[in-house]
C-alpha positions as CSV (number, residue, x, y, z in Angstrom):
1,X,146.1,116.2,80.2
2,X,143.5,117.1,82.9
3,X,142.9,120.5,81.2
4,X,142.3,118.8,77.9
5,X,139.9,116.3,79.4
6,X,138.0,119.1,81.2
7,X,137.8,121.0,77.9
8,X,136.1,118.0,76.3
9,X,133.8,117.5,79.2
10,X,132.6,121.1,79.1
11,X,132.3,121.1,75.3
12,X,129.9,118.2,75.6
13,X,128.2,119.5,78.8
14,X,127.5,123.1,77.9
15,X,125.6,123.8,74.7
16,X,123.1,126.5,75.8
17,X,124.1,129.5,77.8
18,X,127.8,130.6,78.1
19,X,130.5,129.4,80.4
20,X,133.8,131.1,80.4
21,X,136.9,129.6,82.2
22,X,140.1,131.3,83.0
23,X,142.7,128.7,83.8
24,X,145.6,129.0,86.3
25,X,148.1,129.5,83.4
26,X,146.1,132.5,82.1
27,X,144.6,130.7,79.1
28,X,140.8,131.0,78.6
29,X,138.1,129.0,77.0
30,X,134.4,129.6,76.3
31,X,131.7,127.0,76.1
32,X,128.1,127.1,74.7
33,X,126.2,129.9,73.0
34,X,123.9,132.5,74.5
35,X,120.3,131.3,74.9
36,X,117.2,132.7,76.5
37,X,116.7,131.4,80.1
38,X,120.3,130.1,80.4
39,X,122.8,132.1,82.5
40,X,126.2,133.3,81.5
41,X,129.0,132.4,84.0
42,X,132.7,133.2,84.2
43,X,135.0,131.0,86.3
44,X,138.7,131.4,87.3
45,X,140.8,128.5,88.5
46,X,143.6,129.5,90.9
47,X,145.7,126.4,90.5
48,X,146.5,123.8,87.9
49,X,144.9,120.9,89.9
50,X,141.4,122.1,89.7
51,X,140.7,120.5,86.2
52,X,142.0,117.2,87.5
53,X,139.8,117.3,90.6
54,X,136.7,118.0,88.6
55,X,137.4,115.3,86.1
56,X,138.0,112.7,88.8
57,X,134.6,113.5,90.4
58,X,132.7,116.4,88.7
59,X,130.4,117.1,91.6
60,X,132.7,116.6,94.6
61,X,135.7,118.0,92.8
62,X,134.0,121.2,91.7
63,X,132.3,121.6,95.1
64,X,135.6,121.3,97.1
65,X,137.4,123.6,94.7
66,X,134.7,126.2,95.2
67,X,134.6,125.7,99.0
68,X,138.4,126.0,99.2
69,X,138.4,129.2,97.1
70,X,140.3,127.5,94.3
71,X,137.4,127.9,91.8
72,X,136.2,131.5,91.8
73,X,133.0,132.7,90.2
74,X,133.9,136.1,88.7
75,X,130.6,136.6,86.8
76,X,127.3,135.1,88.1
77,X,127.0,133.1,91.3
78,X,127.0,129.4,92.3
79,X,123.2,129.1,91.8
80,X,123.7,130.3,88.2
81,X,126.7,127.9,87.7
82,X,124.9,124.8,88.8
83,X,121.7,125.8,87.0
84,X,123.7,126.2,83.8
85,X,125.3,122.7,84.1
86,X,122.1,121.0,85.1
87,X,119.9,122.7,82.6
88,X,122.2,121.5,79.8
89,X,122.0,117.9,81.1
90,X,118.4,117.5,82.3
91,X,117.5,114.1,83.8
92,X,114.3,113.7,81.9
93,X,116.1,114.2,78.6
94,X,118.7,111.5,79.5
95,X,121.3,113.8,80.8
96,X,123.7,113.6,83.8
97,X,125.8,116.4,85.3
98,X,128.8,114.1,85.3
99,X,129.8,110.7,86.9
100,X,132.9,110.2,88.9
101,X,135.8,108.2,87.5
102,X,135.6,104.4,87.8
103,X,138.0,104.4,90.8
104,X,136.1,107.1,92.5
105,X,132.8,105.3,91.9
106,X,134.1,102.0,93.4
107,X,135.3,103.9,96.5
108,X,132.1,105.8,96.8
109,X,129.9,102.6,96.5
110,X,132.0,100.9,99.2
111,X,131.8,103.7,101.7
112,X,128.2,104.4,100.9
113,X,127.2,100.8,101.7
114,X,129.1,100.9,105.1
115,X,127.4,104.2,106.0
116,X,123.9,102.8,105.3
117,X,123.9,100.6,108.5
118,X,122.6,103.5,110.5
119,X,122.2,101.9,114.0
120,X,121.0,104.0,116.9
121,X,124.4,105.5,117.7
122,X,125.2,106.2,114.1
123,X,121.8,107.7,113.4
124,X,122.1,110.2,116.3
125,X,125.6,111.2,115.2
126,X,124.5,111.7,111.6
127,X,121.6,113.8,112.6
128,X,123.8,115.9,114.8
129,X,126.2,116.5,111.9
130,X,123.5,118.5,110.1
131,X,120.9,119.7,112.6
132,X,123.0,120.5,115.6
133,X,125.2,123.1,113.8
134,X,123.2,125.8,115.5
135,X,119.6,127.0,115.4
136,X,120.8,130.5,114.6
137,X,121.7,129.4,111.0
138,X,118.2,128.0,110.4
139,X,116.6,131.1,111.9
140,X,118.2,133.1,109.1
141,X,117.2,130.6,106.3
142,X,113.8,129.2,107.1
143,X,110.3,130.7,107.4
144,X,109.9,132.5,110.8
145,X,106.5,131.1,111.6
146,X,106.7,127.4,111.1
147,X,110.5,126.7,110.9
148,X,109.9,124.0,108.3
149,X,113.1,122.5,106.9
150,X,111.3,120.5,104.2
151,X,109.5,121.1,101.0
152,X,106.8,123.7,101.1
153,X,103.5,123.5,99.1
154,X,102.9,126.2,96.5
155,X,99.3,126.2,95.2
156,X,100.0,129.8,94.2
157,X,103.2,131.4,92.9
158,X,102.7,134.6,94.8
159,X,102.8,133.0,98.3
160,X,105.4,133.9,100.8
161,X,107.6,131.1,102.1
162,X,105.7,131.1,105.4
163,X,102.3,130.8,103.6
164,X,103.6,127.9,101.4
165,X,104.9,126.1,104.5
166,X,101.5,126.6,106.2
167,X,99.9,125.2,103.1
168,X,102.1,122.2,103.3
169,X,101.1,121.5,106.9
170,X,97.4,121.9,106.1
171,X,97.8,119.6,103.0
172,X,99.4,116.9,105.1
173,X,96.8,117.3,107.8
174,X,94.0,116.6,105.3
175,X,95.7,113.4,104.3
176,X,95.8,112.3,107.9
177,X,92.0,112.7,108.2
178,X,92.2,113.7,111.8
179,X,89.5,113.7,114.5
180,X,89.7,115.6,117.8
181,X,91.4,113.7,120.6
182,X,93.4,111.3,118.4
183,X,97.0,110.3,119.3
184,X,99.5,111.4,116.7
185,X,103.2,110.4,116.4
186,X,105.5,112.8,114.5
187,X,108.7,111.0,113.5
188,X,111.5,113.5,113.0
189,X,109.5,116.4,114.4
190,X,112.2,119.0,113.7
191,X,111.5,122.3,115.6
192,X,107.9,121.3,116.3
193,X,106.0,123.1,113.5
194,X,104.0,120.1,112.4
195,X,103.1,119.1,116.0
196,X,102.0,122.7,116.9
197,X,99.9,123.0,113.7
198,X,98.1,119.7,114.3
199,X,97.5,120.3,118.0
200,X,96.3,123.9,117.4
201,X,94.0,123.3,114.4
202,X,92.8,119.7,114.9
203,X,92.7,119.3,118.7
204,X,94.9,116.2,118.7
205,X,97.6,115.0,121.1
206,X,101.0,114.8,119.4
207,X,104.2,113.0,120.4
208,X,107.1,114.5,118.4
209,X,110.4,112.6,118.4
210,X,113.8,113.7,117.1
211,X,117.5,112.8,117.5
212,X,118.7,116.4,117.4
213,X,119.3,117.8,120.9
214,X,119.2,121.4,119.5
215,X,115.9,120.8,117.7
216,X,114.3,119.2,120.7
217,X,115.2,122.0,123.0
218,X,113.9,124.7,120.7
219,X,110.8,122.7,119.8
220,X,109.8,122.5,123.4
221,X,110.2,126.3,123.7
222,X,108.0,126.8,120.6
223,X,105.4,124.4,121.9
224,X,105.2,126.3,125.2
225,X,105.0,129.7,123.4
226,X,102.2,128.4,121.1
227,X,100.2,127.4,124.2
228,X,99.8,123.8,123.2
229,X,102.1,122.2,125.9
230,X,99.1,120.2,127.2
231,X,98.8,118.6,123.7
232,X,102.3,118.2,122.5
233,X,105.2,116.2,123.9
234,X,108.7,116.5,122.3
235,X,111.1,113.6,123.1
236,X,114.7,112.9,122.2
237,X,114.1,109.4,121.0
238,X,114.8,106.9,118.2
239,X,111.7,105.6,116.4
240,X,112.9,102.1,117.1
241,X,112.7,102.7,120.8
242,X,109.3,104.3,120.4
243,X,108.1,101.1,118.7
244,X,109.7,98.9,121.3
245,X,107.8,100.7,124.1
246,X,104.6,99.2,122.8
247,X,102.8,102.5,122.3
248,X,100.3,102.8,119.5
249,X,99.0,105.8,117.6
250,X,95.9,106.7,115.6
251,X,98.0,108.7,113.2
252,X,101.7,108.7,112.2
253,X,103.3,111.5,110.2
254,X,106.9,111.8,109.1
255,X,108.2,114.7,107.1
256,X,111.8,114.9,105.8
257,X,113.1,112.1,108.1
258,X,112.9,109.0,105.9
259,X,115.9,110.4,103.9
260,X,118.0,109.8,107.0
261,X,116.9,106.2,107.7
262,X,119.4,104.6,105.3
263,X,118.4,101.9,102.7
264,X,119.5,99.1,105.0
265,X,116.9,100.2,107.6
266,X,113.9,100.6,105.3
267,X,112.2,97.4,106.4
268,X,113.1,98.2,110.1
269,X,111.4,101.6,109.7
270,X,108.2,100.2,108.2
271,X,108.0,97.3,110.6
272,X,108.2,99.8,113.5
273,X,105.5,102.0,111.9
274,X,103.2,99.0,111.3
275,X,103.7,98.0,114.9
276,X,102.9,101.5,116.2
277,X,99.9,102.3,113.9
278,X,96.4,101.5,115.1
279,X,94.4,99.0,113.2
280,X,92.3,101.8,111.7
281,X,95.1,104.2,111.6
282,X,96.5,106.5,108.9
283,X,100.2,107.3,108.2
284,X,101.6,110.0,105.9
285,X,105.2,109.8,104.8
286,X,106.7,112.9,103.1
287,X,110.1,112.3,101.7
288,X,112.5,113.4,99.0
289,X,112.6,110.7,96.3
290,X,114.2,109.5,93.1
291,X,112.1,109.6,90.0
292,X,114.1,106.8,88.5
293,X,115.5,103.5,89.8
294,X,117.4,103.1,93.1
295,X,120.9,104.6,93.2
296,X,123.5,105.9,95.7
297,X,124.1,109.2,97.5
298,X,126.8,111.4,95.9
299,X,130.1,111.9,97.7
300,X,129.5,115.6,98.3
301,X,126.2,115.1,100.1
302,X,127.5,112.2,102.1
303,X,130.7,114.1,103.2
304,X,129.4,117.6,103.9
305,X,125.6,117.5,104.3
306,X,123.8,114.2,105.2
307,X,126.2,111.4,106.2
308,X,124.3,108.1,106.3
309,X,121.5,109.6,104.2
310,X,119.9,108.1,101.1
311,X,117.2,109.4,98.8
312,X,114.8,106.5,98.1
313,X,113.2,105.5,94.8
314,X,109.4,105.1,95.0
315,X,109.8,101.4,94.1
316,X,112.1,100.5,97.0
317,X,110.0,102.5,99.5
318,X,106.8,100.8,98.6
319,X,108.4,97.4,98.4
320,X,109.7,97.7,101.9
321,X,106.3,98.8,103.2
322,X,104.5,96.0,101.5
323,X,106.3,93.4,103.6
324,X,104.3,94.6,106.7
325,X,100.9,94.9,105.0
326,X,100.9,98.6,104.9
327,X,98.5,99.7,102.1
328,X,99.8,102.6,100.0
329,X,96.4,104.2,99.7
330,X,97.6,107.4,98.0
331,X,100.8,108.6,96.4
332,X,101.4,112.2,95.3
333,X,104.5,113.4,93.5
334,X,105.6,117.0,94.1
335,X,107.8,117.8,91.2
336,X,108.8,121.4,91.5
337,X,107.6,122.5,94.9
338,X,111.0,121.8,96.6
339,X,112.9,123.8,94.0
340,X,110.8,126.8,94.7
341,X,111.3,126.3,98.4
342,X,115.1,125.9,98.3
343,X,115.5,129.0,96.0
344,X,113.9,131.1,98.7
345,X,116.3,129.5,101.3
346,X,119.2,130.3,99.0
347,X,118.1,133.9,98.6
348,X,117.7,134.2,102.4
349,X,121.2,132.9,102.9
350,X,122.6,135.4,100.3
351,X,120.8,138.2,102.1
352,X,122.3,137.1,105.5
353,X,125.7,136.3,104.1
354,X,127.5,138.4,106.7
355,X,125.6,136.9,109.6
356,X,126.2,133.4,108.4
357,X,129.9,134.0,108.0
358,X,129.9,135.5,111.5
359,X,128.3,132.3,112.9
360,X,130.7,130.0,111.0
361,X,133.1,131.3,108.4
362,X,133.5,132.1,104.7
363,X,134.3,128.4,103.8
364,X,131.1,127.2,105.5
365,X,129.1,129.8,103.6
366,X,130.5,128.7,100.3
367,X,129.8,125.0,101.2
368,X,126.2,125.8,102.3
369,X,125.3,127.8,99.3
370,X,126.8,125.2,97.0
371,X,124.6,122.6,98.8
372,X,121.5,124.8,98.3
373,X,122.3,125.5,94.6
374,X,122.7,121.8,93.9
375,X,119.6,120.9,95.9
376,X,117.4,123.4,94.1
377,X,118.6,122.5,90.6
378,X,118.3,118.8,91.1
379,X,114.6,119.3,91.6
380,X,114.4,121.5,88.5
381,X,116.6,119.4,86.1
382,X,117.8,116.3,88.0
383,X,116.1,113.1,89.1
384,X,114.7,114.2,92.4
385,X,111.2,115.0,93.6
386,X,109.1,114.7,96.7
387,X,106.7,111.9,97.4
388,X,103.8,112.0,99.8
389,X,102.7,108.4,100.5
390,X,99.7,107.7,102.5
391,X,99.5,104.3,104.3
392,X,96.7,102.5,106.0
393,X,96.4,99.1,107.6
394,X,92.7,98.6,106.9
395,X,91.1,99.3,103.6
396,X,88.1,100.8,105.5
397,X,90.2,103.4,107.3
398,X,89.4,106.2,104.9
399,X,86.6,107.2,102.5
400,X,86.7,105.3,99.3
401,X,87.2,108.5,97.2
402,X,89.7,111.3,97.5
403,X,87.0,113.9,97.9
404,X,87.7,114.4,101.6
405,X,91.0,116.0,100.6
406,X,89.0,118.8,98.9
407,X,87.0,119.8,101.9
408,X,87.7,121.4,105.3
409,X,90.5,123.9,106.2
């Protein structure tokens, strides 16, 4: 029965490109027709339960079968497999790669709601799940100069990853409209790349906060090596505690952190930011976002990648900020920049496959590459993008045209 249901699912879901499946009983099926730009993939299922697992929850079921070595890719790779499925079911054409069964959806919604509480203890635990798995892994995957684990900015296709990440830092700095000597708060500072860039190029004083112990330790090392230790402070601190301290900042920047806040804490986050931002201050929020209406985080991402995380819709993000009289002075939607970024990360991981397996194991490598393949393709064909939202408290805080973004470094 599960095999029949999966057959129908794949007949509907794969029209362009070719997907071949060898089932555990030795039977084979082929779906789709060859088409330019669409990959050709051949899978083999090692046991009869794989079709059932995929039907119950197409994303999590396929992911776990691949991670466990029960779904083998005999021709092509996991990036090609996920690209094929998503390209045939593009979000902007009304498609969906596959919803879980009703029972799975009810369970997912219940557990998702509980995870979104994200208090201080829970937030630190969730961050550690992803970012404290070892700096060595990220050294193999990210750009070597800035160590940016967020969407790069690609004004030219021929840029290296390091150049594109540098362009992202400069792009955000322009939106902050910095002046020498200003106090800047970097919420979710990662390994310190943003803080170092702002201190080095704009002569400002940056306080970077993170909940990851591994990130904080390495960020401090990088700050010292960059020669900006007199201008940058890295603290292991929750943004709620920073706000409670009464400190205020001329500028606030947060890149790739809002996705970890949790929907239940959106208003808490913006209340804290409004409290910390100077009256004439500027804030720049860079976050992954949903191009459609609010939703829930899929079970694979919650279980393996970002527990407690949630990708916000623009509507709910702005609605939460409006309650604290933060003015959304500029919004930019980066549509394909993250897809380009993640594809480079994926290629780096494939290049360093042996080293990653040595750090972790084969199962981790399969999980990580499945995550990157899904992440890249959801920006190419799914409903995700990146938002850069600029906030001010005073309508006079910035020039009245956007021309200032076109000048300077």
